[in-house]
N, C-alpha and C positions, 0 to 999 in steps of 0.2 A: 476420397479419391472419385473422380468422376468416371462414369461408364458409358458405353455406347447405348443410346436410347433404342431398344429393339424396335418399337413401333415406327420410329422415325426412319430406322435403317430399312425395314421391309417396305415402308411407304414412300421412300425416296427423298425424304427431307434431310437436309444437312444435320450432321450429328454434333457431337460436343468435342471440344478440343482435347487433345491428349494432354495430361497433366504430369505424366511420368513415363520415362522410356527406359529400355533395357536392351542392351546388345547381348550377343552370344558370349562375349568375353566376361570373365568373372574375377573379382578380387577377393572373394571369400576364401579363407583357407580350408583345405580339404579336411582338415581334422575336424573343424567345427560342423561341416555339412555331414561327415561320417557319423558324427555323434548324434546329429539330428536324425538322419535317415537310418543309420545303422549299416551293419554289413549285410549283404543280401544273402538270404538263406536258399539252398538249392531246391528246386522242384524235381530234379532228376531223381527218379526212384522213391520219391516221397509217397507214403500211403495218402489215399484220398481223405479229405477231412471228414469227421464224424458229424452227425447231425447236432445242431445247436438250438434246441426248441425253445431256448431262453430268448432268443433274438427273433421278433417278427419281421420277416422279409429282409433279413440281414445275412450277408455271408457269414459263415462260421468264424468265430472270434480268432481261432488259430490259424486263419488265412489272411488276416490283415498284416499289413507290413510290407517289407521289400524283399523281393525273391529274384532268383536268376534262373534261367532255363537254357540249356545248351542244345545245339543242333549240328549234326554231322553234314556238311555241305561239301560234297565231292571230296571227302577225306580230310577236310578242314573243320575244326571246331569253331563254331560261332555261337554268340551268346545274345539273349535279350533279357531285359529286366521287366519286372511287374511291381507296380506299387499299388496296394490296396488300403484305402483310408480305413480308419477304425470303424466307421459307420457305413460302409459301402453296402448298399442293398443288393439283393439277387438281381440279376439282369440290369446291372447299372450301365449308364453311359460311360465309355472310356475314351480317352484321347491316345491315339497312337502317335508317338513322337520319334522321329529319326534324328538322333543327336548329331552335332558336327563332329568332324575329326579332331583329335587331340583334347579331349576333355575327359575327365572322370565323371561317369554317369551319376554317381550319387552327389558329387559336388555341383554338377549341372542342375539336377532336380532341386537343389537347395538354393543355389544362387539365382536361378531363373524363377524361382517361387512356384514352380509347377507342383511340387510336393505339397507346399502350403495351400495353393488353390484347390488341389484334389481333396484335402482334409476339410476345407470350408465347404466345398460343394458336395461332399460325401460321394465322390466318384473315383474312378481307377485310372491308372496310366499303364500303358503297354509301350515299352522303349526299345526300339531298334538301335542296334550299336554297329559301328564300323568294325572291319576286321583288324588284324594287327597292323596291317600297312595303311589303313584308312579306308574310306569307301571307294569302291570300283565304280566303273560306268553302271548307269541304270540297267542296261541289258545283263551285265555280268552279276548284277546283285539280285536278279529275279529268283534264283533257286533259294537264296537265304530269305528274302522277304516273303515268298510264298510259304516256306516251312514255318517261319515264325508266326506269320499271321493265320495260317491253318491251325496251328496249335492254340493261339489266342481265341479263335472263333469257337473252337470246340474242344474243351477240356473238362475234367471233373474236379479241378481246384477252385475255379471261380467261373461265373457265368456273366454274360454280357448283353447289353441291349439288342445286339445283332447288326446294328450299323454304326459307323464309326466317324469320329472327328480325326483328321490327319493334320499333323504339323511336321513339316520337314525342314531341317537346318542345314544351310550350306551345301556340301557335296552329299549329304543324306537326303536332301529334297528330292533330287530326280529319282532316286530309288523308290521312295514312297509315292511320288507322283506317277511313276510308271505303273505301280500297282493300282492306282486310282483309275487310270485310263483303262486298264484291262478289267476293272470290276466297279464301274461307275454307280451301279445300283446300290452299292454297299457303303457308299461315301455320303455322310450328311453334308459336310462342308470341309474345306481344306485351306491351310495357309503354309506358304513357303517363304522362309526368311533367307536371305542372302543366297538364293538358288540360281544356278545357271540354266535351269529348265531342261526340257527334253529335246531330242533331235526330231526334225520333221520327218524323217524316215520311220522312227519309232511310232510317232503319233499316227502316221498315215497307215501303219500296219493294223491298227485297230479302228480307225475312224469309220469306215464304211461297214463294219460288221453289223449284222442286224439281229435284233431280238425276235425269236420265233414264238411258238405256241407251247413249247414244252414247259412243264411245271416240275416243281420239287417233289416228286412222289405222288402227285395228284393227277387228275384227269387232264389230258391236253386240251388245249384251246384251239378250236378250228376257225380260222379267220374266212370272212366272205371273200368272194372272188373280187380282185382289184384292190384289196386292203393293202396299204402302204405300211410296211414294217418299220418300226422305230430303229434308228441306228445308234451305235455307241456315242458318236459325237453329236447326238441330239438329246443327250441326257443332261439336264441342268444340275450342276453341282456348284454351290457358291464357292468362289475361290478368290484368295487375296495374296498377292505377292508384295513382300515387304523387302525393300531395299534389293531388288533383283539385279542380276548382271544383265543389263539391257542389251549387251552385245549378242547374247545367246538365248535370251528368254523369249524371243520373238514368236517363235514357232509354238511354244506353250501357250502364251497369251492368245494367239490366233484360234488355236484349237479350243480352249475353254470359252472364248467369246462366242464362237460357233454353237458349242454345246449348250450355252446358256442363252442363246438367241438374243443376244444383247444389241443395243443401239450402236451405231458406228462411232459417235463421239462421246467422249467421256465427260463427266460433270465433277466439279470440285467438291470434295467431302473433307471437312475438317480433320476427321479421324483416319478415314480409309485412304486418302489421296485422290486420285482419279479414278472415278467409279463409271463402270459400263453397266448399266442396269438392263435386265430382261426387258424386251420390248413389249409395250401394251398390245394386246391382241395376239400375243405369242401362242402358238398352238401346240407347244410341247406337252406330250402325255403327262408327264411327271409333275406339271404344275397346273393341270386341268381343273383342279379343285380350288387350290390356294390362290391361283392367279399368278401374275409375273412378279414373284418376290425374290427371284435369284439375281445374282450380279457377279461381276469380275472387277476387282479393284487393284490399283497399283500405288503403293506408298513408297516414296523415295528415301524416307528416314526411318530410323529405328523406332520400333513400337514395343511395349511392354507385354508381358505375358497375359496380364489381365484384360488388355484390350483385345488381345488375340482371342481369349476365352469368350469375351463378349460377343465378338463376331460369329465364332463357331457356333455358340449356344443359341444364338437367335433363331436357329433352325433345328428341325428334327426331320426324320424321314421313316417311312415304313414300307415293308415288303421287300426282302433282300434278294429275291430271285426272279419274280415274273414282272417284267418291265411294265405291262400295261395296267398293273395294279400299284406299281411303286409310285408313291408320292412324296414331294417335298413340302413341308409345312412349317408353320411358325410354332416354336417350341413354347410351352406353358411356362410362364414366370410365376412361381408359387408365391413369392413375396409380394409382387405388384397385384396379383389377382386375389390374394388372401386364402390360397387353397391351404386347407388343414390336414395334417396326417395324424391319425389317431390309431391306438390299439385298444383291444379288449380281449378278455379271456373267453374262449369258446371250447367247451368240452375239455377243459384242462389244458389248452394250448393258447398261447398269446398270438392274436391275429391282428393284422393291420388293415385299415381302410382309409380312404381319404374323401374328404368333403369339400365341395366348392359351393359357396353361397353368393352368387353374383349380386352386384347392387341392383340390378334390374329385377331381382326377386321381390324386393320390397316395392319398388317403383310400379311394378305391374300388378302385383298380387297383395300388397300391404302384408297382412299377418297370415296369409293363406296361399303359400307358394306350393305348386306341384313338386314331386320328388321322383327322380329317376334313379333306380338301383341298377348298376352295370356289372356284369360278371364277365371277366376277361376269359380269353381262351386258354387252353392247357398251356402251362409254363409261362403264361403272361402275368406280370405283377400289376397292381393298381396303378404304379407310376409309368410302367411301359404303356398300359392301355390308355391312360389319360392323353398321352401325346398321339398315340398311333390311331386313334379314333377322332380326335379333336372334339370330343363331346363338351369340352369346357367352352369352346366357341359357340356351340348351339345353346348351351345353358346361358351364356352371356347374353345372347340375343333374345331368348324366349323367356328368361327369368325363372327357370326351374333350378331346384336344388339338386346337385349332382352328388352322388354317392358311389364311389367305385371300390369294390370288394377286392382284397388281396387273397390269394390262395394260400396254401400251407405246403410245406415240404412234401415232396412226392417221391420219385424213384431215386433221387440223389439228394445230397445235402446242400446242393447249390442250384436246385430248380424247385418248382412249385406246381401244384395242382389242386383241384377242388377237394374239399372235404367238409363234412358237418355243415352242409349248406342250408338245410332247413332250420337247424337251430341257430346258425349264425344270422340268417335272414330274420328270424323272430326277434332276437336280441337287438340286432341293428335297427330294425324297424321301430322298436320301442325306444331306443336311444335317440334316433333322429327325430321322431315325433315329439319326444320330451325336451330336446335341446333347441330345436329351431321352430320357427313360425311356418307350421306345415299344413296343407289342406289334406287331411287323411282320406278324402275321397278320391284323391288323384295320385295314388301311388302306382308307378309303373316299373316294369322290369325289361332289361335287354340284355344281351350277351353274344359273344362270338364263339363258335365251335363248341368246346366243352362248356363254355358259359352259357351258350344258347341252349345246350342240353339241360342245364339247371333251370333256366328260364321256362322252357317248354315243359318239362316235367312238372315243376311247380303249378304251371298254368293248368295242366291236367288234373293234378291231385288236389291243389288248393287254389282254384280260380278265384276264391274270396279274398286272396292276398292283394290282388291288383286290379286296377281299373282296366287295364289293357296290357298286353305284351307284344314286343316286336323284337326279333333277334335275327342273328345271321349265321348261316353255314352249319346248322345241325337242327334236324327235326326230331321229333319223338311222337310216340303214339302208344297205346296200351298193348300189352302183349296178349297172347291167346288166353291168359288168366284174367284179363281185364285189369292188369295192374301196370304201374310204372315204378322204376327204382331210383330212389334218391339216397345217396350215401349208403348204399348196400341194402336198404330197407325198402320192401315192396309196399306200395300204397295203391289202394283202388282208385281207378279213374272216377272222377266225380260224375261224368256225364253232363256237366253243365257248361254252357257257353262262356266264353270270354274272347272279346275282340283280339284277334292275332294276325300278325304280319311276319312273313319270313322272307329273307334275301339270301340267295345262294349264288354261287359263281358257275359259270360254264366249265372251268377246270377245277371243279371242287372235289369233295370226297366221292368215293366210288358210289356210295348209296344214295347220292343226290344226282346222279346221272340222268340227263334227259329232262323231259317235262312231263306233265300230267297226262298228256296226250299221246305219249308213245306206247310201245308194247311192253315196256320194262316195268315190272312192279317193284318198287323199292320203298325206302323209308319216306321219301317225299310223297308218295301216293298215299302211304299209311297215314301220315300226318294229316294230308288234306282230307282224307276219308272220315277220320275221327271228327275233325272240327266242322266239316260240312254236315255230318250226321247230327251232332248236338245243336246246330243251328237249323236243323230240318231243311237243309239245302241238298242240292245235287251238282255234280261237276258241271252239268249243262247249264246251270244258273249262272255262269261267268259272264262278265260284261262283253268279253270278246276272246274268242279262242286264239286269235293271232297275238293277243297281248298288245298293250299300249306301249309305244317306244318313247323314251325320254332320255336326258343326260347327255354327257359328252360322247359325240360319235354315236348317239342313240344307243347307248350301251345298256340301258335298262328296259327290260321286257316284263311288263306287269300285267297281272290278272286280278280281278277284284269280284267278290261276291257280295251281295247286299241282301239284308233281311227282307223277306217277302212282305211283311206288313208295314214297316217304316221306311224302307228304301235306304236304310243306313248301312254303310260298308261294315261287314263284321269279320271278313276273312280276306286276306291279301297275300300275293305271292309275287316276288320279283326275281328274275334271272339276270345277273349281271353278265353280259356276254364277253366282257374283256377282263375278267379277273380269275385268279386261281382261288385258293382257299382263304388266304389272308384277307382280312377286312381292309376296306378303304374308306377314309373319312367322308367321301362323297355320299356314302350310304347313311351316315348319322342323321342328317337333316330329313332324309326320306322316312326313316323310322320315327323320329319325333313328330313329323307331320301327320303320321298316323295315329300315334298315341294320344297326342294332346287333345283330341276331341272327345275323349271318353271319361266318365267319372263312375263311381259305384258306392252304394251304401250298403252295409252288411248289418243285418238285424241280429238280435241276441240269439235267435234260433238258427242262425247260419244262412238264412235266406239273403240273397244278394239282389238288389235292384240296380240296374245299370242305365246310364244316361249317355245321350250324344249331343254334343253342342256344335253346330256348324261353324261358330265363331272361335271355337276352342276356349269357351267360357269368357271371352273378352266382352261379350254383350250379355247384359242381364236378361233372363228369362227367355233365351232361345234354346235351352236344353230340352230334350224330348226322351221319354223313357223308351228303352229297347224291349 
């Protein structure tokens, strides 16, 4: 069965014709579907699942299957269903589905093949259901949809990626679409089938709302004078209407065409129908890095669930609260790219990690490709972070081997955090260098938040591990005893240099507030003082106190310190003026552009010799010793 070509979809080339269609009606007997899906088990009052340490980065086995959850909405009981496939990982992608009136949900999931697709993709489904009398108006369903999605987004039974694919059928479409209009930063992409759309009045009630500088528990962002705030109706969300009611869907179409900043005239696409693509030169904040990849499409004939999934999953998104760090991206296709997911035993626990060896690795480096080890932030899995950072795209372009670490169960059985990091790295390094054609002089480390803490602490205690490090939103420095703590163990600071780069946000963690030149002494200052000291540099040796500006809306303010003898950059700091704590993929190329110039050789006695190459080792003989 053919699928939509993701690259063609995002690049604007006509796709592949549909070979199978499916309407919302079904002829499959309910008994067959019930036998397949089973009766839903209640989540109401159920104990939270126990830890399942036999499953690396998987939800506990006891939580897989078909579930029901009830809600009291103004004295009326409403329900929603959850389907968790047998191999659903922690923080999986989910598709939120509003089923049509007059169907049995279990039968619908079977006949529409949504359950089969979830199993194949190892993902989950969250299903919104009409009341006893069917779906009410979008406005009247707000209480139910808000309550159901609030539970889905934050519960102790399962965990989610954090941003959602939406699919609304018939009269369930407007109820789900209304939630998307009210929460556009949390919607990756959306499809509505046989939907009448929303009223112009409802859309207008949200359109002009603006995103301010408040963050989700972090420092607020203060915008410069004259800054134009982004509006709700300026948030690109890829949208597809299938067999819509053209008499009533006009307002919705107009709204999403504006939000996606599309061209005025649609073009024919074999699968999607009439497509209105985001215009070239679009200045939307949420596509500032990926470019104009969004669209709105209208297909006048039925389309199968697999085609819907192909459309939805061409996209991913990251940062579900702060608009100016929120970005729409292309989602990694593991099969096409050849991304591998592996496990290994670490200190008695099974751990997951993924590797990506792009074709460019051999093309550029033959049998000596550099390696980047990536440590996700707290609660971030390897799969979440691969898409959130878009490191796979940088690896594809630059030819390095990408290794993304997965964390281990932390404070709940459905979330993760770092543990045994030093042991894990040593084992992983040896495995990667044995399995792949690696340049062992060019091993690098990066990470975000808690993952940045791992990178920065390893750099201080074990600088011989890496040629250079570059990470985001967490700094580290030795304490008053001259040690750093990794996995609860204190290690002495080495006092040896390692090229180091840190990026943080204006609205970041409180201990990263301000700059190195203000009156506040915090973790940012301690990090800089340690690394300046081991490089025999002072704060005043910076290239410019004002910082060099770059990026979309000059969002990056960067300071660089160079070695006195060689003139080589050895320490760099960047403040992203328009983001909160969560990373943005616009930073990944900046981190690599710093890392790629360094190599190191470790002698048997532990002595490390470091080198810098202006060409990033593309030209022979241009490296110089630090």
